[in-house]
DRENDO-1510 file (C-alpha; in Angstrom, 1 decimal, always signed):
<recs>
REC; n; res; u; v; w
REC; 1; UNK; +68.5; +54.2; -51.0 .
REC; 2; UNK; +66.4; +52.7; -48.0 .
REC; 3; UNK; +66.2; +49.3; -49.2 .
REC; 4; UNK; +70.0; +49.2; -49.6 .
REC; 5; UNK; +70.8; +50.4; -46.2 .
REC; 6; UNK; +69.0; +47.9; -44.5 .
REC; 7; UNK; +70.5; +45.4; -47.2 .
REC; 8; UNK; +74.1; +46.9; -45.8 .
REC; 9; UNK; +72.6; +46.7; -42.1 .
REC; 10; UNK; +72.2; +43.1; -42.7 .
REC; 11; UNK; +75.3; +42.8; -43.6 .
REC; 12; UNK; +77.0; +43.9; -40.9 .
REC; 13; UNK; +74.2; +42.0; -38.6 .
REC; 14; UNK; +75.0; +38.7; -40.0 .
REC; 15; UNK; +79.2; +39.3; -38.9 .
REC; 16; UNK; +78.5; +40.0; -34.8 .
REC; 17; UNK; +78.1; +36.5; -34.2 .
REC; 18; UNK; +82.5; +35.5; -35.8 .
REC; 19; UNK; +83.3; +38.6; -34.4 .
REC; 20; UNK; +84.0; +39.1; -30.9 .
REC; 21; UNK; +80.8; +37.5; -29.7 .
REC; 22; UNK; +82.7; +34.5; -28.6 .
REC; 23; UNK; +84.4; +33.1; -31.4 .
REC; 24; UNK; +86.6; +30.3; -29.3 .
REC; 25; UNK; +90.0; +30.8; -30.6 .
REC; 26; UNK; +92.8; +28.5; -29.8 .
REC; 27; UNK; +96.9; +29.3; -29.9 .
REC; 28; UNK; +97.0; +26.6; -31.9 .
REC; 29; UNK; +95.2; +27.9; -35.0 .
REC; 30; UNK; +98.3; +30.7; -35.1 .
REC; 31; UNK; +101.5; +28.3; -34.4 .
REC; 32; UNK; +103.0; +28.5; -37.9 .
REC; 33; UNK; +105.1; +30.4; -40.9 .
REC; 34; UNK; +102.5; +33.1; -42.2 .
REC; 35; UNK; +102.9; +35.9; -44.8 .
REC; 36; UNK; +101.7; +39.2; -43.7 .
REC; 37; UNK; +100.1; +41.9; -45.7 .
REC; 38; UNK; +102.3; +44.1; -44.6 .
REC; 39; UNK; +105.6; +42.4; -44.4 .
REC; 40; UNK; +107.6; +40.9; -47.1 .
REC; 41; UNK; +109.4; +38.5; -44.2 .
REC; 42; UNK; +108.0; +35.5; -42.9 .
REC; 43; UNK; +106.5; +36.0; -39.6 .
REC; 44; UNK; +107.0; +32.8; -37.0 .
REC; 45; UNK; +104.2; +32.5; -34.4 .
REC; 46; UNK; +105.7; +29.4; -32.5 .
REC; 47; UNK; +104.2; +27.4; -29.1 .
REC; 48; UNK; +106.2; +28.7; -27.0 .
REC; 49; UNK; +104.1; +32.2; -27.4 .
REC; 50; UNK; +107.4; +33.7; -29.1 .
REC; 51; UNK; +107.3; +35.7; -32.3 .
REC; 52; UNK; +109.9; +36.5; -35.1 .
REC; 53; UNK; +110.2; +38.2; -38.5 .
REC; 54; UNK; +113.2; +36.5; -40.4 .
REC; 55; UNK; +115.0; +37.4; -43.0 .
REC; 56; UNK; +115.6; +35.9; -46.5 .
REC; 57; UNK; +119.0; +34.0; -44.4 .
REC; 58; UNK; +116.6; +32.6; -41.6 .
REC; 59; UNK; +117.7; +35.3; -39.1 .
REC; 60; UNK; +115.6; +37.0; -37.0 .
REC; 61; UNK; +115.1; +40.4; -37.6 .
REC; 62; UNK; +112.3; +41.3; -35.2 .
REC; 63; UNK; +110.9; +39.2; -32.5 .
REC; 64; UNK; +109.0; +39.1; -29.5 .
REC; 65; UNK; +106.0; +37.5; -27.6 .
REC; 66; UNK; +102.2; +37.0; -28.6 .
REC; 67; UNK; +99.5; +35.7; -26.8 .
REC; 68; UNK; +95.7; +35.1; -27.3 .
REC; 69; UNK; +93.2; +37.2; -24.8 .
REC; 70; UNK; +89.9; +35.8; -26.0 .
REC; 71; UNK; +89.5; +38.2; -29.7 .
REC; 72; UNK; +92.4; +39.3; -29.7 .
REC; 73; UNK; +96.0; +38.5; -30.5 .
REC; 74; UNK; +98.4; +41.1; -28.0 .
REC; 75; UNK; +101.8; +41.3; -29.5 .
REC; 76; UNK; +104.6; +42.3; -27.3 .
REC; 77; UNK; +107.6; +44.1; -28.1 .
REC; 78; UNK; +110.3; +45.8; -26.2 .
REC; 79; UNK; +110.3; +50.0; -26.6 .
REC; 80; UNK; +113.4; +51.8; -27.7 .
REC; 81; UNK; +113.9; +52.9; -24.0 .
REC; 82; UNK; +113.9; +49.2; -22.7 .
REC; 83; UNK; +110.4; +49.1; -21.4 .
REC; 84; UNK; +107.4; +46.4; -22.8 .
REC; 85; UNK; +104.9; +47.6; -25.3 .
REC; 86; UNK; +101.6; +45.5; -25.7 .
REC; 87; UNK; +99.6; +45.5; -28.8 .
REC; 88; UNK; +96.4; +43.9; -28.9 .
REC; 89; UNK; +94.8; +43.8; -32.0 .
REC; 90; UNK; +91.1; +42.0; -32.3 .
REC; 91; UNK; +90.8; +38.7; -35.0 .
REC; 92; UNK; +88.5; +39.6; -37.4 .
REC; 93; UNK; +88.7; +36.2; -39.1 .
REC; 94; UNK; +90.9; +32.9; -38.1 .
REC; 95; UNK; +90.7; +29.7; -40.6 .
REC; 96; UNK; +92.9; +27.2; -40.7 .
REC; 97; UNK; +95.0; +28.7; -43.7 .
REC; 98; UNK; +95.0; +33.3; -42.9 .
REC; 99; UNK; +93.5; +35.3; -40.1 .
REC; 100; UNK; +93.3; +38.8; -39.3 .
REC; 101; UNK; +93.7; +41.3; -37.3 .
REC; 102; UNK; +92.4; +44.9; -36.8 .
REC; 103; UNK; +95.2; +47.4; -36.3 .
REC; 104; UNK; +95.3; +50.2; -33.6 .
REC; 105; UNK; +95.1; +52.6; -36.8 .
REC; 106; UNK; +92.0; +51.1; -38.3 .
REC; 107; UNK; +93.6; +49.3; -40.8 .
REC; 108; UNK; +93.2; +45.2; -41.1 .
REC; 109; UNK; +96.5; +42.8; -41.7 .
REC; 110; UNK; +95.5; +39.8; -43.2 .
REC; 111; UNK; +98.1; +36.4; -42.5 .
REC; 112; UNK; +98.0; +33.8; -45.2 .
REC; 113; UNK; +99.8; +30.3; -44.1 .
REC; 114; UNK; +103.1; +29.5; -45.5 .
REC; 115; UNK; +104.0; +25.9; -46.0 .
REC; 116; UNK; +106.8; +25.0; -43.9 .
REC; 117; UNK; +110.4; +24.1; -45.8 .
REC; 118; UNK; +111.5; +21.6; -47.0 .
</recs>
C-alpha cells in the first residue's frame, strides 16, 4: 500500500511543472471557436478579449470579456444587479487543440477547438 501511495505522490509531483509553476501562456493560444464539456453551443474567444456563446443560428446567447492573468483565464460577465462578476479559473492544461480549467466548485471544464466554418 505504501508503494501505491508513493507512486501517486510521484505522479502528482510530475504535474507540478505544468500547473502554475511558470507555464507561459499567451492569449493567442485561446482565441478561436471551442466546444465546452459544459455547453452544447460553441464558445468563441476573440483576440479583442471578448467571448460569446452562440446559438445554432449564430446569435449570441451569452457574452462577456475574457483575459489571461498568469496561469488563469478570467471570465467577466454582467451580474443581474448590473455589476460585473470576474471569475478566475486556473488553467490546468493548454494545448493547440484543447485546454482545461478548474471551476470554482472544483470541477474541470474542457474545451476542444472547433474547425472554423467554411
